[in-house]
C-alpha positions as CSV (number, residue, x, y, z in Angstrom):
1,M,-23.9,91.4,92.7
2,I,-25.6,88.0,92.2
3,K,-23.7,86.1,89.6
4,N,-26.4,83.7,88.6
5,T,-29.7,85.5,88.7
6,A,-31.6,82.5,87.3
7,N,-30.5,80.2,90.1
8,P,-28.8,82.2,92.9
9,I,-26.9,80.3,95.5
10,L,-29.0,80.1,98.7
11,G,-27.6,79.7,102.2
12,I,-29.7,78.9,105.2
13,L,-28.9,79.7,108.8
14,G,-31.2,77.8,111.1
15,V,-32.1,74.4,109.7
16,G,-35.4,73.6,111.5
17,Y,-39.1,73.2,110.7
18,F,-39.4,76.4,108.7
19,A,-36.3,75.7,106.6
20,S,-37.5,72.2,105.9
21,Y,-40.8,73.2,104.3
22,F,-39.2,76.2,102.6
23,I,-36.5,74.0,100.9
24,T,-39.1,71.3,100.0
25,S,-41.3,73.9,98.4
26,L,-38.3,75.4,96.4
27,R,-37.4,72.0,95.0
28,N,-41.0,71.0,94.3
29,G,-41.4,74.3,92.5
30,G,-38.4,73.7,90.2
31,Y,-35.6,75.7,91.9
32,E,-32.3,74.2,90.7
33,G,-29.9,76.5,92.5
34,T,-27.3,75.3,95.0
35,I,-28.5,75.4,98.6
36,Y,-26.0,75.4,101.5
37,L,-27.2,74.5,105.0
38,S,-25.7,75.4,108.4
39,P,-24.6,72.2,110.1
40,R,-25.8,72.8,113.6
41,N,-29.0,70.8,113.4
42,A,-27.1,67.8,112.0
43,Q,-30.0,65.3,111.7
44,T,-32.3,67.7,109.8
45,A,-29.4,69.0,107.6
46,K,-28.5,65.4,106.7
47,R,-32.1,64.6,105.8
48,L,-32.5,67.7,103.6
49,S,-29.2,67.1,101.9
50,E,-30.3,63.6,100.9
51,E,-33.9,64.4,100.0
52,H,-33.4,67.8,98.3
53,R,-29.8,68.0,97.0
54,C,-28.5,70.4,99.6
55,L,-24.9,70.8,100.7
56,I,-23.9,71.0,104.3
57,A,-21.4,73.8,105.1
58,Q,-18.6,73.6,107.5
59,N,-20.1,76.3,109.8
60,N,-22.3,79.4,109.6
61,Q,-19.6,81.7,108.2
62,D,-19.0,79.1,105.5
63,V,-22.7,79.3,104.5
64,I,-22.4,83.1,104.1
65,D,-19.2,83.0,102.2
66,K,-20.6,80.6,99.6
67,S,-24.0,82.2,99.1
68,D,-25.7,85.0,97.2
69,I,-28.8,85.1,99.3
70,I,-28.9,84.1,103.0
71,L,-32.1,83.1,104.7
72,I,-32.1,83.5,108.5
73,S,-34.7,81.2,110.2
74,V,-34.1,81.2,113.9
75,R,-36.1,82.1,116.9
76,P,-36.0,85.9,117.9
77,E,-34.1,85.2,121.1
78,Q,-31.4,83.4,119.0
79,L,-30.8,86.2,116.5
80,S,-28.2,88.2,118.5
81,D,-26.0,85.2,119.3
82,L,-26.2,84.0,115.7
83,L,-25.2,87.2,114.0
84,G,-22.6,88.4,116.5
85,Q,-19.6,86.7,115.1
86,L,-20.5,86.6,111.4
87,S,-19.5,88.8,108.5
88,F,-21.4,89.5,105.3
89,R,-20.6,91.0,101.9
90,N,-22.4,94.3,101.0
91,D,-23.7,92.8,97.7
92,Q,-25.5,89.9,99.4
93,I,-29.2,89.8,100.2
94,V,-30.3,88.7,103.6
95,I,-33.9,87.3,104.1
96,S,-35.1,87.2,107.6
97,A,-37.8,84.8,108.6
98,V,-37.5,85.9,112.3
99,A,-40.9,86.7,113.5
100,G,-41.5,89.9,115.5
101,K,-38.2,91.6,114.7
102,T,-38.4,94.8,112.6
103,I,-35.7,95.7,110.0
104,D,-34.4,98.4,112.3
105,E,-34.2,95.9,115.2
106,H,-32.1,93.6,113.0
107,F,-29.6,96.4,112.4
108,T,-29.6,97.4,116.0
109,I,-28.8,93.8,117.0
110,A,-26.1,93.4,114.3
111,D,-24.4,96.3,112.4
112,N,-22.6,93.8,110.2
113,L,-25.6,93.0,108.0
114,P,-25.6,94.0,104.3
115,P,-27.8,96.9,103.3
116,T,-30.4,94.7,101.6
117,L,-32.4,93.0,104.3
118,I,-35.8,91.6,103.5
119,R,-38.4,90.2,105.8
120,M,-40.3,87.2,104.6
121,I,-42.6,84.7,106.5
122,P,-44.1,82.0,104.3
123,V,-46.7,79.6,105.7
124,C,-46.2,75.8,106.0
125,S,-48.7,75.2,103.1
126,I,-46.0,76.3,100.6
127,E,-44.7,72.8,100.9
128,A,-47.7,71.8,98.8
129,G,-47.2,74.8,96.5
130,E,-50.0,76.8,98.0
131,G,-50.1,79.8,100.4
132,V,-49.1,83.4,100.7
133,V,-45.4,84.5,101.1
134,P,-45.4,88.0,102.7
135,I,-42.4,90.1,101.7
136,F,-41.1,93.5,102.9
137,P,-39.8,95.6,101.3
138,S,-40.3,94.6,97.7
139,N,-37.2,93.0,96.1
140,A,-37.2,91.4,92.7
141,E,-34.7,88.7,93.5
142,V,-36.6,87.6,96.7
143,E,-39.9,87.7,94.9
144,K,-38.4,85.5,92.1
145,L,-37.3,83.0,94.7
146,A,-40.6,83.1,96.5
147,N,-42.4,82.4,93.3
148,Y,-41.1,78.8,93.4
149,T,-42.9,78.3,96.7
150,G,-46.3,80.0,96.7
151,T,-47.9,83.3,96.1
152,P,-45.5,86.2,97.0
153,I,-47.2,89.4,98.2
154,S,-44.9,92.4,98.7
155,F,-46.0,95.1,101.1
156,D,-45.4,98.9,101.1
157,S,-44.9,99.2,104.9
158,E,-43.7,97.1,107.8
159,H,-47.1,97.7,109.5
160,D,-48.9,96.0,106.6
161,F,-46.3,93.2,106.6
162,D,-47.0,92.6,110.3
163,L,-50.7,92.4,109.6
164,A,-50.0,89.7,107.0
165,L,-47.7,87.9,109.5
166,T,-50.5,87.9,112.1
167,T,-52.9,86.2,109.7
168,S,-50.1,83.6,108.9
169,C,-50.5,82.4,112.4
170,M,-54.1,81.6,111.6
171,N,-52.9,78.5,109.6
172,G,-52.4,76.6,112.8
173,W,-55.8,77.6,114.1
174,L,-57.5,76.5,110.9
175,Y,-56.0,73.0,111.2
176,E,-57.5,72.8,114.7
177,F,-60.8,74.0,113.3
178,F,-60.8,71.4,110.5
179,G,-59.9,68.7,113.0
180,T,-62.9,69.6,115.2
181,M,-65.3,69.3,112.2
182,T,-63.7,66.1,111.1
183,D,-64.0,64.6,114.6
184,W,-67.7,65.6,114.6
185,L,-68.3,63.6,111.4
186,E,-66.5,60.6,112.8
187,K,-68.5,60.7,116.0
188,K,-71.6,60.7,113.8
189,G,-70.4,57.5,112.0
190,L,-68.4,58.6,109.0
191,S,-65.1,56.9,108.5
192,Q,-61.9,58.8,109.2
193,D,-60.8,58.8,105.6
194,K,-64.1,60.1,104.3
195,A,-64.5,62.7,107.1
196,R,-61.1,64.1,106.3
197,K,-61.8,64.3,102.6
198,V,-65.3,65.9,103.0
199,I,-63.9,68.7,105.3
200,L,-60.7,69.4,103.4
201,H,-62.2,69.4,100.0
202,N,-65.1,71.6,101.2
203,I,-62.6,74.1,102.4
204,R,-60.5,73.8,99.3
205,G,-63.6,74.3,97.1
206,A,-64.6,77.4,99.2
207,T,-61.3,79.1,98.8
208,A,-61.0,78.3,95.1
209,Y,-64.5,79.7,94.5
210,A,-63.7,82.9,96.4
211,L,-60.4,83.4,94.6
212,Q,-62.2,83.5,91.2
213,K,-64.7,86.0,92.6
214,D,-62.1,88.6,93.3
215,D,-64.4,91.5,92.4
216,Q,-66.8,90.5,95.2
217,K,-66.5,90.9,99.0
218,L,-66.3,87.7,100.9
219,A,-69.3,88.7,103.0
220,D,-71.4,89.1,99.9
221,I,-70.6,85.5,98.8
222,T,-71.9,84.4,102.2
223,R,-75.1,86.4,101.8
224,E,-75.7,84.8,98.4
225,I,-75.4,81.3,99.9
226,A,-77.0,81.8,103.3
227,T,-80.4,83.0,102.2
228,E,-83.6,83.0,104.1
229,G,-84.9,79.5,104.9
230,T,-81.6,77.7,104.2
231,F,-79.8,75.5,106.7
232,T,-76.6,77.5,106.0
233,L,-78.3,80.6,107.4
234,E,-79.5,78.6,110.5
235,G,-75.9,77.5,111.3
236,L,-74.5,81.0,110.5
237,N,-76.9,82.7,112.9
238,L,-76.1,80.3,115.7
239,L,-72.3,80.9,115.2
240,K,-72.9,84.7,115.4
241,K,-75.2,84.3,118.5
242,Q,-72.5,82.3,120.2
243,Q,-69.8,84.9,119.4
244,G,-68.0,82.3,117.2
245,F,-66.4,84.9,114.9
246,T,-65.6,87.4,117.6
247,A,-63.1,84.9,119.1
248,W,-61.2,84.9,115.9
249,D,-60.9,88.7,116.0
250,Q,-59.7,88.6,119.5
251,A,-57.1,86.0,118.7
252,L,-55.8,88.2,115.8
253,D,-55.7,91.3,118.0
254,H,-53.8,89.3,120.7
255,V,-51.1,88.0,118.3
256,H,-50.7,91.3,116.5
257,K,-50.1,93.0,119.9
258,K,-47.6,90.4,120.9
259,L,-45.7,90.8,117.6
260,G,-45.2,94.5,118.4
261,E,-43.9,93.9,121.9
């Protein structure tokens, strides 16, 4: 049983890039609970302890012993070695941010896990307080924690969760896309600062507009804007002719397949 439901003690196993932006988003969002870090990645743990009031535990078991909720954020191939020598309490909640590992696979790898195991894969944009936080299965305590970081969405099946996880990978592709458009503006003579602002605020505006039109299909918004005779339609037709959108479908299919292997 979690003693302090308002600010449960959080322990993190695997202090890397993911843990860094998750902790940053928690503190930025107002989470005041105690956070314990595994000491393995000493440099990152030290930085997070100084910047975000975290405590560095003696070892991984010490993290577990002191925590109500434990976040596991390691690579899939590291999961077995990490969990092999650890023991948990049955009243603890374990959140796994290990991509591509189902809940059943977690319990196959380690039978010492507590009954409540939740998968969650936030995107890096939560550091700015934005972005989706996919969760499976639904859990009130995990959703409460995720609310500090972004927009939690709980899914009814692991299949649906994995679809959301697939689209989370899209964030990295989008930055490449934004960079390509920014580079084009710079080559045409716009300053780097203005090019970046033009592109990013265009994207931000487009998503904000779509979010307030939640009763409308996204394709319908496109059709309202890209009407006959507009330059928007000219560019859209060229993108379709060059299979510009098909490549995105193919990338999503590829990643989704790899996640299931």
